[in-house]
C-alpha positions in Angstrom: 47.2 -30.7 -31.1 47.8 -28.8 -34.4 45.9 -25.8 -35.6 44.3 -28.1 -38.2 42.9 -30.4 -35.4 41.7 -27.4 -33.4 39.9 -25.6 -36.2 38.9 -28.5 -38.4 35.1 -28.3 -37.7 35.1 -24.5 -38.1 36.9 -24.8 -41.5 34.5 -27.5 -42.7 31.4 -25.5 -41.8 32.3 -22.5 -44.0 30.1 -22.0 -47.1 31.4 -22.5 -50.6 31.9 -18.7 -50.9 35.7 -18.2 -50.8 35.2 -14.6 -49.5 33.7 -15.8 -46.3 36.6 -18.1 -45.4 39.2 -15.5 -46.6 37.7 -12.7 -44.5 36.5 -14.6 -41.5 39.2 -17.2 -41.0 42.4 -16.9 -43.2 42.9 -13.2 -42.9 41.9 -13.1 -39.2 43.8 -16.1 -37.9 46.4 -17.2 -40.4 47.7 -14.1 -42.2 47.6 -12.0 -39.0 49.8 -14.6 -37.2 52.4 -13.9 -39.9 52.0 -10.1 -39.5 49.8 -9.4 -42.5 46.5 -7.5 -42.3 45.4 -7.6 -45.9 45.2 -10.3 -48.5 46.7 -8.0 -51.1 50.0 -8.0 -49.1 50.7 -11.6 -50.3 50.3 -13.5 -53.5 47.8 -16.4 -53.6 50.7 -18.9 -53.8 52.3 -17.4 -50.7 49.0 -17.4 -48.9 48.5 -21.1 -49.6 52.0 -21.9 -48.4 51.4 -19.9 -45.1 48.0 -21.7 -44.7 49.8 -25.1 -45.0 52.5 -24.0 -42.5 50.0 -22.6 -40.0 47.6 -25.5 -40.1 50.4 -27.9 -39.3 51.9 -25.8 -36.4 51.1 -26.7 -32.8 48.0 -24.9 -31.5 48.8 -22.3 -28.8 46.1 -21.1 -26.4 45.8 -17.3 -26.7 47.6 -15.7 -23.7 45.3 -12.7 -23.6 41.5 -12.5 -24.3 40.8 -11.3 -27.8 39.5 -7.8 -28.0 36.3 -7.1 -29.8 37.5 -3.8 -31.4 34.0 -2.9 -32.6 33.0 -2.4 -29.0 36.0 -0.3 -27.9 35.1 3.3 -27.3 37.0 6.2 -28.8 39.8 7.5 -26.5 40.0 4.2 -24.6 43.6 3.6 -23.4 45.2 0.6 -25.2 48.5 -1.0 -25.9 49.7 -1.3 -29.6 52.6 -2.3 -31.7 53.4 -2.5 -35.4 55.4 -5.8 -35.3 55.3 -8.8 -33.0 58.8 -8.1 -31.8 58.2 -4.4 -31.0 57.6 -3.1 -27.5 54.1 -2.2 -26.5 53.2 1.5 -26.8 50.5 3.2 -24.8 48.0 5.0 -27.0 44.3 6.1 -27.2 41.9 4.1 -29.4 40.5 5.9 -32.5 38.9 3.1 -34.7 39.2 -0.4 -36.1 39.1 -0.6 -39.8 40.2 -3.2 -42.4 41.9 -5.4 -39.9 44.0 -2.5 -38.4 43.8 -0.8 -35.0 44.0 2.9 -35.2 45.1 5.3 -32.5 45.5 9.0 -32.2 49.0 10.1 -33.2 51.7 10.6 -30.6 49.7 9.6 -27.6 47.1 12.3 -28.2 43.3 11.9 -27.7 40.5 12.8 -30.1 40.4 16.2 -28.4 44.1 17.0 -28.9 45.0 15.1 -32.0 43.9 17.3 -34.9 42.5 14.1 -36.5 45.9 12.5 -37.0 45.7 8.7 -36.8 48.2 5.8 -36.9 47.4 2.2 -37.8 48.8 -0.7 -35.9 48.9 -4.5 -36.5 48.8 -5.6 -32.8 46.8 -4.3 -29.9 45.6 -5.3 -26.5 43.3 -4.0 -23.9 44.8 -2.5 -20.7 43.8 -4.8 -17.9 42.4 -3.2 -14.8 43.8 -4.3 -11.4 
């Protein structure tokens, strides 16, 4: 099954407002799968090409449950990385904003960070045993 087959009904049910589909689907699912967090990082032509490629790729079940970053509390331990090929780093959650996960710099917490934050493209929750 391709991504197009998997998400066909979801895509069809979007309103005619381009902003909804861009924010809620293209940016979240397609651009993020290519390592982008903002639409302004790619031209419209490149975005259309990436959409075509992604829609025709084989659908892959997510290996880990998706995190609802709006519900993660400040100073929660998480794993983050800047690029898909990087190793996971242990950090403390600061905020989620504009598609990026922010942590306190250098492994600090809100108490010790002096308000220094770092943005990351990828993050996952630390699973309890």
